[in-house]
Steps between C-alpha positions, in 0.01 A plus 500: 500500500196626682501472876173358627460534876222305668338711769190460712273801533188548710228698319175613659210518256124518541334235282129438486408139431137444409327186619308284254177630652605864444598425141160338439325796665683747270406288201132510600522879543646545149231295323219659302143385568504264204835353607381465860191307386730264313723463807201423724359246257841330490508492883148352507611216270803428720344553844159344582476714817429811290145588398459759224171557320489856365174628352334166548142512370260361759232270365134556576358335811256322271783318324522142621819373663539231237482749213752729673737209558468389136565855383811524720632171363442614143670835569795323659535275196501803270756682713728197515490458121828649381491747215812410303457771238753783484374816668419802285743711703790257454427470127505878452800554729709253295433717194570823693837373626606401147500867395784749537339731756631727776465408867223758543314371192520146639358621833203677338446208259484257792245721678285512184510121467431432869206743472314276252194300603421146384367633167814705432337837573634783719378490858632843605558821302846453345618859555541413870815306404695806381650779709457800269363620167843453347451123530174498302674421166674206669164380639339523154794310345483218758120479478519458122778241534298288745185537288695349210641213707350155462208478579421825321254742653611488866575820698178659371209638703221280365414241237413762235849650523650152495311408181618823335866423581463147365327621183768765442778240528330232290669392175152485341410849618143603421447877456127491578559291813761753620254782431230325710739411785647850522252619765188423294429141603192589707372728221501246216495152657216547745223239470349386277814376323362522148751569221256713303412712807869545586572610143220757520627628837848559357363678190285718728810584705682605179209731405490655847874566491469663157219729620689579820830598335372606156779318320545181309361188664755384761650155450327484163757250370397234754230285335205429732263293291337191650774261383770734639322518835467121509877460444580763763271350766634149438854640531410661835349170620833329428677723754531421873319753723676361813860423392625404846255218572711231332762541772504411865402779737766590758323735740811560712634725228204737499580839641244592761491770769668420831367817665166673446448867587148638497365843585235475771281712723605543866200296622630198302808466722507169687790447737641149464826338393380447142527867397707814535366851441665824390346847480586866467199622699282529189555181303505153654648185342486136601801274432419132487649171385315208337325301772563151357811444717287517813356163399816303581483314831599180676266221391248410771464152348875448530492602866216252566701217344809591705301491823370152426633267770564221248773700320858387572753729674715515186200608294402763759857635495490532119157666514621748763785592266248564219287716731805701610598567135142602420491740797832656394375553143179663626702728731731601209201584281345706779831686545513564124148647503572714806833630364355578158204688649722703735740583217212611275359712781834685525547528122153636425496726804793670323351465150142602576533788252537233230180328621323837479642627170682220312829511310721802551433517874744250651719621785858385554496168684778245543487132588733597786221720645259204509771276648562748783124527569456121517840446671601257225801479270478692172554179299193351673290793376644451151398132507154590631439760226628276222232362264218667695228696320257765628149556363356848562264740326781618270585153374746218558848581636804316624547560873857615423353780286417688821866524603653816355827668595532877537654650184529871584843646575332719763508289817224712654262410216388135487405432138452157346568400141124463456452866606765618254341302215167667571657847525694466169193373318290787636761763404531373141122461453429851631767646272352317199156644578631857527445671160747780583785252546741550209761240593472152642641460850858373511616261773683788667182713502302207644768462768464868594119472515531192721736690726234771541275222634771399747618200297876520450634243253773506234427580134615151394248353747227710338606362159492145634156534660361683194617208283338248739175697472527466119519879455717602205784751531429873444658473153279205401189673645540805271 
């Protein structure tokens, strides 16, 4: 029988207990701009002491007070009218989650769906959602899947592309309609919309193609007489050029930049708390955040009501509590802005070569480095960088993209994964261009060439990175 002895032991341990205020502050720091807007709007509904009117359009001084008041009442009525329709994003996500996809495919699929505007069209270039060329086939697969979801034609760049996808998937597919929608909409369906004129335009196009290529008339089997054109145009009219408009618009899901970086001239520098600047002596860049969060403040009207002598002590006590909560929220948002700006200053001071030259020029940088600079915990930096996006001259990037560990076995040589990618790609491309090259470079040969550049990595790492760059093996490249 086991002998269980009850003993008392004294253990000393350091435990950090976060207050509710600290937890809320960390939550605010981790939010994206879109999520923060939603959080502020929720706080405004719950706390009358908060005033938040971002991007409010001022009416002309000639507008009468009565008209302005009537307009405000009408706008309030529209805003308070609930839209009970399912959102486009939720409708598409339900279909995405029903498929047997990998975790990475789900992540990219979600980004593609959240990137859609109210019409169902892409807001940002979709290649920003993948990490390397090797993920391009996955991106194409997911784009096609979402385009074929109900409603068909979403995840396209414009209404012409959307119509083409819908026409291609239609059970009553019309060959002439597909021909017109395949990049020739503006050519054939420009005003006046006259079936005879359209028919003549298409026949003229056939003749020009024949003269240009000196072969048989292209697409000769597609009839283009007046009655065929009439059927094709009516078929196109039956399609929906804006497939997303039948669903509710949920703007909180749109991916938008949280940080903007713009190249400027030195004379454009203005020293205030709204910006940070980085430079290498030749090139100057301004880092800024959207200004809409500066519009949150304690309501002056609420303060006037509180100071009214006719208000009871109980009511004043409740109002003081509202004002205190509003002040705390404003302070948390200001801390978020300040922390994010300081972190970006440190990150892009280290990654200014990327701002100058683009991909392939990232330096090794860890979240731990930023944490030490800001004197914060590494997990706080991780929360801050999560779901944040940077807009710069080279495109749209996750903030976490700019963190890159050193991959070289030579401790004296700081080389990031991004640098190695660029070096491997350059080595292979230069070898392909060399007419005297008899054999394609093996992974071992690439490793040796990298080592000559001071980049020491294992052969298997070369193979892994080459695969991620979508470069075939030396055997397959023969």
